[in-house]
N, C-alpha and C positions, 0 to 999 in steps of 0.2 A: 590551252595546255600545248606547248611546242615540241610535239613528239618525233615530228619529221623534219627533216631540212629541205629548203628549197630545191627542187630539181629532181629529175629521175637518176637511177643507177645507169652510168653512161657505159659505154663499151670500153674494153680495156685499152684500145687503140687511142683513146683520148689522153691517157695519162701521162705519155712521155713528154716532157718539157725539158728544156735546155739544162746542161750542167755548167755551172758556173766554175771558174777557176779560182781557186784561194789567192787572194791579194797579198798574203804575207803578214796581214796585220792579226797578231795572236790575240789582241782584247778587243777586236771589232765586234759590235752588237748589230751590225747592220749588213746589207747586201752590198754587192761591190759599188752599187751607184751611191752609197753613203746616205740614202734617203729612207729607203724602206728598213724598218726596224725587224729584226728576227724575233718574233713572238713566241715560237715553239720550234722545237726539233724532234724528228722522227727518224728513228735508226733501225735499218734492217739490213740483213745480208744479202749480198749481190750473188743471185742464183746462177748468174752466167759462169761465176767463178768455181762453182760445184759441178759434180756429175748429174746429167739429167735423169730424173726418175718421175714417176707419176705424182709422187707427194710433193716434190719442190715444184713442178710445174703448176699444181693446185695452188700452193703457197704464193708463187708468183702471181696468179691471176688474182688472188685476194688483195695482195698489195697494191696490183694495178688498179682493180675496182675501187678500192677506197681511195687511193690519191686521185683516181678520176673523179670522184664525188668531191672531193675537197677542191680541186681545181675550179670548180664551179663558185667557190667563196673565197678562197686564198690566193695568195701569189706564192707559187712554190718554185724553189730551185734545188736541184742535187747539188751537192759540194764535192770538190776534190778529196781524195782520201790522203791522209799523211801517216797515221800510225798503222793502220790495219787495212790492208787493200780488199778484204772481203767485205767491209762494211760500206754502206751507203748511207749518207745523212742528208735527210730532206729539211731544208730551211723553210718555215712557215711565216707569212706576213699577212696580217688582217688590214684589208683597205679601210678606209674612212667609213664608206657606207654601211660596211659589214658591222663594223664597230658600233655604230650609232644603231643599228637594227637590235643587235644583241645585247648591248647596254639596256635597251629598253624592255627586251624579254627578261632580263633578269633583274629587272628594277634597281639598277645600280644608282646610288644616290650620288650627285655631281653638284659643284658649286653653283650658286644662283648670285650670292653677293657676299662681300667680306663680312664677318661677324662684328656687329657695331655694339655688342652689349660688353659692359665692362666685367671682367672676371674679377670676383671676390672670393677670396680663400674661405672656406667653410669652417666654424668654429669646431667642428668636429674632426677635421682634416689635421690631427695634431702631427702625424708622421710626417708631413711634408715640411713642417717648420725645421724639423731635425734633419731630414735627408736632402734638403735642397742645395746644401754646401757640397753633396757627393755627386751631383750629376755631372756627365760629361760636359766639357766647355762647349759653348754656343758658337764659338769660332769653328769648330770642328762639325759639330752636328747642330745646324741651325733649327730654331724652333719653327715649327710648322704654322703658316698662317691659318687662322681659323676662319671657315667660310659657313654660312648657312647653306644647306643642301637641300634639294629636291630629287624623287626619282626621275630619272632621265627620260624625256619624249621627244623623239626625232623631230616631231613637226613644232616644237617650241624651241628649237636650237637657240634662238636669238635672245631668249630670257636667260640661258645659262652664261656662266663667266668663263668665256673661252678666250684666253689671251693668245694662246698658240695650239693648233689644231694637233701638232705632234706632241705635245706634253698634256693637252687635256685628260686623255685616259693614261693612267699611270702603267707601268710595266705590269704590275701585278694584276690590274684590272684586264689588261690585254691578254695576259696569259690565263686568267680564269675563263675569259670569253673563249678563247682559242680551246681550252680543254673541254668546254661545254659541247662545242661543235664537234670536236674529235670524238668524244663519248657518244655520240649519237649520229655519226656519219655511217652509212650501210655500205656493206661490201658484199653483200649476198643475198639475193631475192629468190625463193623457190616458192612458187604459188602464193599462198597467203602468209608463210614465213619469211620473216625479214631477218637477217643477222646485221648487226651493227655495233659499232663501238671500238675504239682502239683498246680499251681494257681487255676485251675478249681476245682481240689479234695479239696483245702483249701474254697473256695466258697461255694461248696456243703456240707460242713461240715465232709467229709469224713476224711481228716486229720484237726487235731487242729491247728498245727502250723509247720512251716519250717524255720530254721533259722541257721546262722552260730554262733559259740560261742564266747563270750567275753573270753579275755584272763587270766582275773583274777577277783577278787571283785575290785569294784572302790576305796574303802577305805582301803583295805588291801592287803599287798605285797602278791603274790603267794610263797606258800613254795617249790614249783617246781625249781630245779636249772635251768632248760632251758626255762622257761618262762620269755619273755622280759617284763612283767609287764606295757605295753604300755596303757592299760586303767588306770591303778594306776597313771601313771606318767601324763597322760591327765587329770585326774580329779585334781591332786595336783597342776599342773603347769598352767593349763587352766581354768577349769571349777570351780574351789574352789573360793569363794568370795575373800580370802585373796591374790589372783593372779589377782585382777581386773587391776592392773597397768601394767601388763606382756603383752608382744606382744604374739600374737598366735604361736604355734608351728605348722606351717602349714605343713611342711613336715611329721611330725609324725601324723597328722590328715588325710593327703593323704594316708600314708601307712596304716593307721588302718581301715579307712573308705572308702577309693576309692577317685578318682579324682572328683566327682560330689559333694560329701560333701565338699572336700577341696576347690573349686573353690567358693563355696558359702561363706563359712567363709572367704576367701581371699577377695572376692567382698566386703563383709559386713565390714570387718576390715579396707579395703581401703577407703570406703565410709565414714566410721565413722572418720577416721583420716583427711580426707578432710573437713568433717564438722566441725572440730575445728576451722580452720581458718575463714570458714562462721560465725560460732558462735560468734568468738570474734568480727568480724567487725559489725554483726548484734546487739551483746549487747551494742558494742559503740554506735551505731545509737540510741538504745532505751535509753541509758543514756543521750545522747544530747539532745534527745526529751523531756525527763523527767525533766533535768535541766532548759530548756529554755521555759517550759510551762507558767511560771509566767511572763516570759518578753514579750511573744508574743502580739504585738500590737493589732490585731484583736481579740484575746482572752479577753483581757482587756477591749476593747470597749463592748464586750458581757456582761461582768461582771459589768461594770461600771453601778450604778443606775442612772446616769445623761444620759446614751446613751441607753443600753439596757434595762435599767428599763423604759425609755420613749416609747419604740417600742411596740406596741400591735401586736401580730400576728393572722393570720387567723386560725380558728378552723381547726383540722385535720381530723373531720368527720361531717357529716352533721347535724345530730340532737342532739345527746348528749353532743358532745364536745363543750367546751367552749374557750372563747378568752384567750390568754395567754401572758406573757410578755417574751420578749426574755431572760433577764437576769436570768429566771427560768432555762435556759440551760448551766448556768455558768460551772458546774462542767463538763458536758458532752464536752464543747468546750476546757476545759483544758485536758480533755483525749485525745481529738482528736489531740491537738498539740503534744502529745508523739508520734503518728504515722504518722500524716499527717506534715511533715516538709522536707526540702530541704536535710537532712541527709537520709531521706528513697529513694529520687530519686537517690542519689549517690549509696546506697546500692542495689537497683533494677539493677543498670547497673552493679556494681560489681559481683552480683549474676548470671547475664547472661554470663559474662566472666568465672565466676567459674565454672558454670556447664560443659562448653566447655573444661577448662583446667581438670576438673575431668575425664571427658569421655576420653580426649586423652592420660592422663596419665595412665588410667586404661587400656587402649588398650595396652600400652607399658608393664604394669607389667603382664597383662594377656599373652602377647608374651613370657615374661621370664618364666611364670609357663608352658605355653604349652611346651616349650622346655625341662624344667627341670622335668616335668612329664610325657614327651613322648606322647604328644597328638598332635604334630605338624602335623602329616598326618592321624589323625583320621577323615577318610573320611567316607561319607555315605555308600560306598560299604563294609567297614568293620563292619558296624553295623547291626546285624543280624535281620530278622523280628521278629515281635512280634509273640508269639505262638497263640494269639487270631486272628491274620491275617492269620497265616498258617493254621489254623483249618478251615479256612472258603474259602481256595482255591479250586474253584470248576470249574472255567472257564479258558479257554486257550487263549493265545494271543501270538503275535510275539514280542519279546524284541525289541524295536527300536534301541538299541546299538549292541547286538548280533546277532540279526536275529534269534534267537533260540526260539522255544516254552517254554512258562513258564505258570506256574498256577497263577491266580488271584482270588481275592473274588467276584470280580463284574465287568460287562462290563461298557463301558464307558457311557451308559445311566443310568446305576445304580449309578455310582459314581455322575453323576450329580444330580439324584434325593436326594441322601444322603446329598450332599454339600447344596443344596438348602434348604432342610428341616433344616438345621442347620443354616444358615443364616437367612431364616424365623423365627426361634424361638428366636434367639438372637435379631432381630429387634421387635419383639413382646414384649419381656420383657424391652427392652429399652424404647418402647412407654408405657409400664406400670410404669416405673420409672418416666417417664416425667408426667403421670398422678398423681402419688403421689405427684410430686412437686407442679402442680397445687392444688391439695388438700391441702396442706400445706399453700399454697398462701391465699386460700379461708379462712383457719383456721386462718391466720394472721390477715385477713381483720375483721373478725366475732369477734375474741376476743379483737381486739384493742378498737373497740367500748365499749366493755363491761369494760375494765380495765380502759378507760378515764373517765367512770361515777362512778366507784366504787372504783378504787384503792386508790385514795387519801383519801376517807372516811375510808376506812378498814384500813388505816396507821396512822391513827390520834394519836394513843398511841405510834408508833414508830417514833417520831419525828426526831432522827438524821438520819434514813434511808430514810424520806420522799422525801429529795431533790435528792437522788441517784436513788430511785426505781420509774422510770417514766413509762408511759403506753407503751411508745415505747421499753423502756429496759424489760420491763417484756414479752412484744409479743416476742420480739427477742429471749429471752433465753428460753422461754417454746417451742417456735417454732423449736429452734435448738435441743432441747432435744428430741422432738417428731420426727424431722427429723432423728437424731441419731438411733432412736429406729426402725424406718421404714427401714433405711440402712441396720442395723444389720438382720432384719427379711428378707428382700428381698434377702441379701447375702446367707442366709441359704437355702431358697427356690431355688434360682437359682443354686446354687453350684450343687445340684443333677441334675438338668435339663442339666446344662452344660456338666457333665460328661456323662449322659446318651446320650446325642447327639454326643458327641466325639466318645463314644463307638461305636454308630451307624455307624457313618462315617468310622470306621475302617482303622485308619492311618498303614502305614506299619511298621515303625519303632518306638520304645519308644521315639527317639527325635521328628518324625512327630506327635506322640501322643500328647507330652507335648507343641508342639508349638503352636497345634490347639487348645488346651485348655487353653493355655495361651492368646491366642488372644480373645478368646470367653469371658474368666473371665475378662480380663482386660478392654474390651470395656464395658462390663456392670458395672464393679466396677468404671470404670471412670465416666460414665453418674451416677452412684448411688451416689457416694462420692462427687462428684464436682458440680453437676447439682444446687444444692442449693445456693453454693458459686457463681457460675457465675450469678445466677438469682439476688442475692443481690449486686453483684459488677456491671452488666451491665444492668440490667432491672428494678430493683426496684428504683421507684421514678423518671423516666426518662420520663414516659408519664401519667402524673398527671392531664393536663390541668391547669386550674387556677381557683379562686373563681368565682363562678357564672356559670362556664361550666366545672365541673370536669369530668374526665373520668372514666366510671364504667366497672367493670369486670363483664361478664356474664349478664349485664344490672341490677345488683342489688348491687353489691359491689363495693365501690368506691376505684379506685386504692390507694394503701398503698403509702405513702411517706416516705422518709429516716427519720431516727431519727433526731431531731433537730441539734444534734451534726454532722450530715453527715451519709452516708451508709457506710463509712469506719469503723466506730466503730462497727457497725453491723456486718460487714464481720469479723472483728477480733474475735468477740464473736463467730460466726459461727465456725470459724476455731480452736479456742480454745476448744469448747466444743467437737468438732469432733475428733480433735488429742488426746486430753485428754482421752476422752471416749473410743476411739479406743485402746489405748495403754493399759487402764487398763482392757477392755475386752478382748483382745489378751492375756495379762499375765495370766489372770484367766483361759482362755482356755488351754494354753500351759504349766502351771506350776502346778495350784490347781488340775486340772481333772485327769492328769496322776498320780500325787501323790496321790490322793484319791483312784483310782482304784487300784493302787498297794498295798495301805494299806488295802483295804477292802479284796482283793485276798489273801494277806499273812494271814490275820486275819482268813479268811474261811479254809485256807489249812495249818495251823499251825502244826508243829509236835513237838515232844518233844528234849529239849535242847540236849539230848545225842546223837541224830541221826545226822550223818553226811550227807549232801545233797550234791550230785554232782553237776558239774558245768553245765551240761545241764538242771537240774532241777531247779537250781538257775536262769538261763536264761529264763526259761518257765514263771517264775512268773512275769517277767517284761511285760510291754505292748510291742505290735506289732506295728511297725512302718507303717503309712498309705501307700496306693498304690501310693499316689501322692509325697510322701518323702517331699521334702523341697519346693513344690510348692507354698504353703501358706506362707512359710517364706518369698520368693521372692516377692509375691504378697503383703503382708505386708509392705515390706520395698520400694517397687516402689510406691505404693500409698501414702507412707510418702514422698518420694521424689518428688512427685507431688505437695503435700502441701507445701514443702520447696520452690520449684522453682516457679510454677506458681502464688501463691499469696503473695509471700514474701513482695511485694510493700506495702501490708497492715498488715502485722504482721513480723516485723524483729526478733521477738523473736522465729520464727519457728525453725530456724537451731539450736538455743539453745536447745529448748524442743528435737528436732530429736537427738541432740547429748547425750543428758542425757539418752534418751531412748534406743538408741544404745548401749551405754556402758553397760546398763542392758541386753539388747536384745542378744548380745554376750554371756555373761556368762549365761543367763538363757537358750538359746538354747544350749550351750555346757553341762550344768548341766543336761538338759532335754534328751539329746541322749545319754550321758555316764551313768547316774544314773537310768533312768525311762524307758528306751526302750531297746529291744533286740538288738543285733548288726545288723545293716543295711547289706544288700548284696551290697558290692562294685560295682559302676558302673562307666564307662568311660565317661568323658565329656571333650570337648576342650575349652569350654567358658560358659558364662552364658546364652546361647541359644538365644531364641526370646525376651527375657529381653533387650538384648543389642539395637535393634532397637527401642523397646518402649522406652527406656530411651532417645535416640536421638531424638525420635518424641517429647516427653515432653519437652525436652530443647529447642526445635525450638518454640513450642507453648509456653513455658514460656516468651519469649522475647517479643511476640505480647500481651500475657496476662497481664504482669506488665506495658508495656507501656500504655494499655487501663486503666489499674485500676488508674495509676497516672493521666491519661488525664481525664477520665470520671467519676471516684468514687471519687477521692480525690479532694479538692478545690485548689490545688497547682496551676494549669493553670489559673484560674480566679484571683488568687492572683497575679500571675506574670503579668498577663495582665492589671490588676489595677495599680501595682507598676510602670511598666515601660509606659503606655500610658494614663489611666484614672485618674491617681492621680494629673497630671500636665496638662498645656495649651496644645491643646484646650478643653479638656473633663473635666479637673480637675481646681480646684482653688489653689492649693497649688504651691509653687515657686520651689520646688525641689520633687525628687521621694520620696515617703512616702507611709505606709500602712495605715495612719491615714484615717478615713472616709470609710475605706474599707465596713464595715458592713452595713453602710447607703446606699452605692452604689449599694450594691449587693441584696438588698430587694426592690422589686417593690410595688408599691402603690395600693389599690384598694378602691374604693369608696363604703362605706356603702350603700349610697342611691340607688345603683345599684342592691340590694337585694330587694326582694318583702317585706320582713318584715323590720319595722323600728327598728333601734338599736340608742341608745344615742350618740354612737361613731361617729365620721365623717368619718374616715377611718381606715385600719389596712394594715399590711404588709405581704408579703409572699415572699417565695423563688424563684426568678425567674428573667429573665432579660427582662422585658416588659415595654413599654412606659406607663406613668400615665394617670389616667382619665383626660380629658379635651384636651389631645394632639389629632391631627387629625388622629393618627394611635393608638389610645389607645388599651391597652391591647395585642397589636401586639409585636413581639420581637424587641427589641431595637438595636442599633448599637453596643451595648457593647456585646450582645448575639452573633452576627456574628463574632466580632472579637474573642470572646472565642473559638468558633467553630474551625474557622481558625488557631487560635494557637493550638488547641487540635490535629487537623489533623496533623498540621506541626510538632508537638512534636512526635506524633506516627511515622511518616514518617522517619524524621530525626534519632530519638532514634533506630529505627529497621535497618536502614540502616548501621549505625554507628557499632551497636552491631553485626549485622550479617557479615560484613566485617571484624571486628576484630576476630570474631568465625572462619571465613574462613581461615584468616591468621595464627591464632592459630593452627587450624587442619592441614594447610600445612607445618609449620615450625616444629610442633613436629612430629617425625616418629613414625609410629605405632609400629615398631620392632626395639630395639636397635642393635647398630651395633655389639655388642660382641655376641648378640644370632644369629644374621644372619651368623656370621663367624662359630660360633659353629655348626650350622645346616648344614653348607656346609662340615665342616670337617666330621660329622658324616654320610652324604650322602656319600662322598668320601670313608671312610672306608667301608661302606655297598658295594659299587660296587667293591671295591678290593676283599672283601671276596667272592662275588658272581662271580666275574672272576677267581679267584684261585680255587675255587670250581668247576666251570665248566670246567676250563683247566684240573684239576686232574682227573676229570670225563670221559672227551675225552681220555686224557691219557692212563686210566685205561682200555677203551674200545678199542682203538686203539693198545695197547701192544701186545696181541695175534696176530694180523694181522701184525704188525711190525716184531715180532719175526718169523712168517711163512715166510714173504718176505726175511729176512735176512737169514734165514736157507736154503731157496730156492736158493738165490744167492751163499750161500756158496757151496752148492751141484753142482751147475753150475761151479763155478770155480774148484772143484775137478775133473769134468768131462773133463773140459778143459785141465787140467793139466795132466789128464791121457792119453787124446789124444797125447799130445805132448811128453810125457816121457814114 
């Protein structure tokens, strides 16, 4: 493990190195000699320009000590200041020997020979046949030459495919190695305590920024002949709105930003492409429901003045609410037909299969990218510990694998305490979310009574809207908006708590850190975003009692019932508000805020148009990327994935909205990182990390969720039970199966005389399956109720088993790794073994040659002595 860099912490007087004059080339990526490439830039304030105080002197010592350590490894030069006279820019260059040393430390894979295997398209890769016509022109973005690669070893340099030393290590590799050194360079030693890492200095304000350079401006080609203009190409062929129809140049994204950024955009693009199929089917389901809403038998009965107009319904609250006629919910019942129909059932089953196909094909595509991007054998041992972890390593333990002593930051007991604190904090915040959900439920109950008495009178002048704006609808919409606001506020608060807890746990590697934070954030976001939807789908209107004996929440508020059109409409409203509001809020955060910050910064630091600003100062004016990188982008998409899969039975248009959002999301994210942010430090990544098992867990839960929505939230099962059993003999009076009489059959009767107060009506109706008054089991559940419950349970069990069996078969049939990729991996391992064998053979031969020469000479001398004896 390379915890310490070569050399001791030098005296601060060793740090002063010449200041290079700016050569006037705004796009230059090299030092003034035109040979040494600028691999990294450090920015700090010139303390000589400020008033002298104790704190400033201490910071200056830290800067000097840090740079003094770096000068042992890097070629460093200060640069002239153009925009801000208070800032000093240190340009960092990594010499060849340092590059070779740290390429071996980081196990960077480099070419050994061109790939001699022919690439054949996989029969499962059906998307490539469609999308190949939409890729950027190869005249602009040339296809990368494929090589067999092997982990770099300095002693075997001659076996690697080195055409040009200056181009052998790509700029992203050089930046990655430079940042590795910078994050471990010490700047202060006090006894046994060593402080190191540019991250600490950035957090403490000692350094203002540390970043690799963009290769050019995003909208203007570089004037430098050797500049590849990759940023310009990415902007024009990927991030520009005119390129919205083009496929993403993933190889160039990976080359410029590293594998971690590349795998995110590969996943997002693949997910969006697969959403297109789901969106088409969902839109077809919606159109089917929209066209059949006028022909639905049960909806026509609700709207019929002779049927729905003669049915008087029970008041929905105790005092303020009045009786109402069923045909007043005519428009609600028509809207319900759009979403609650047999097409929705087919679509829910389709989505359960779709999500399996999506995940299985993604595994295959990911395996192809792993091979192409040299991350197949990216093991945990290759990932170096985080500097924050190394800085706390004060305890010793025996490594269970090597049986060698090693330093760790905590004992077994200490680790247990840290993890327990993290779990306890997450559980506390989840309970806080549930408390907020209960508060919103209470709000629903409280304002419903108010809307019931005042809404109709307040809307007298708005006659066209009066029949659409019901008390239930107004309550549902306002509660959804409040729920969304509460979700956003809790997100902001919990985000900071989750980061603090994860920092306290002190995970060893960057991957461990991100996985731990991912799990915490997703558990919280899952409860935060979905709890209100689960309440509407599975709890609301399920335990309300019946007239005369209603159920009260907290002994005060009567449990709310579903909208007269059903809870499915309310669930659809909730999903629309949250998905739409979330998309708008995220775009404001991701686009407007960085753009406004950059605009303000450029205005405050504007210079005369005659001045030429160097590349490093242009990049300093951009926004720094957050510590968590693309974490929030993944989180946003996975939450959306949950909405698309968990509740799709209530909202078939969810895939359509997700598709439209993602088409913008890809270009917005691309535009953001290319035009508004400094270049990220490239990072290695094999896959999408902890998000993969989370997606699989959501996919499994989605099957049960949609089956239960169809069974318990929609009216599909009661309608099917009536059609097949209760519309004909022995329960019904019709000679053939029909939906006629369904409404009358599903509404129970309550005798007004059972109330203490006297009303002129003799009876009214309510939604339930109970025996009528006068029956020997009056107001108890009827036989229809138990038929419906049995049908619902049977439906859930049958659908779940069929879908899970289908998912299992698909998972087994579709291999995770394509055959061609397996062959190429075997070929690459074979070549690596051949090189290793030949190198070892040459090394042994080289070492044994002097011994062999001695033995041969000794034998020749013996033969001469024998010959002399005989002759």
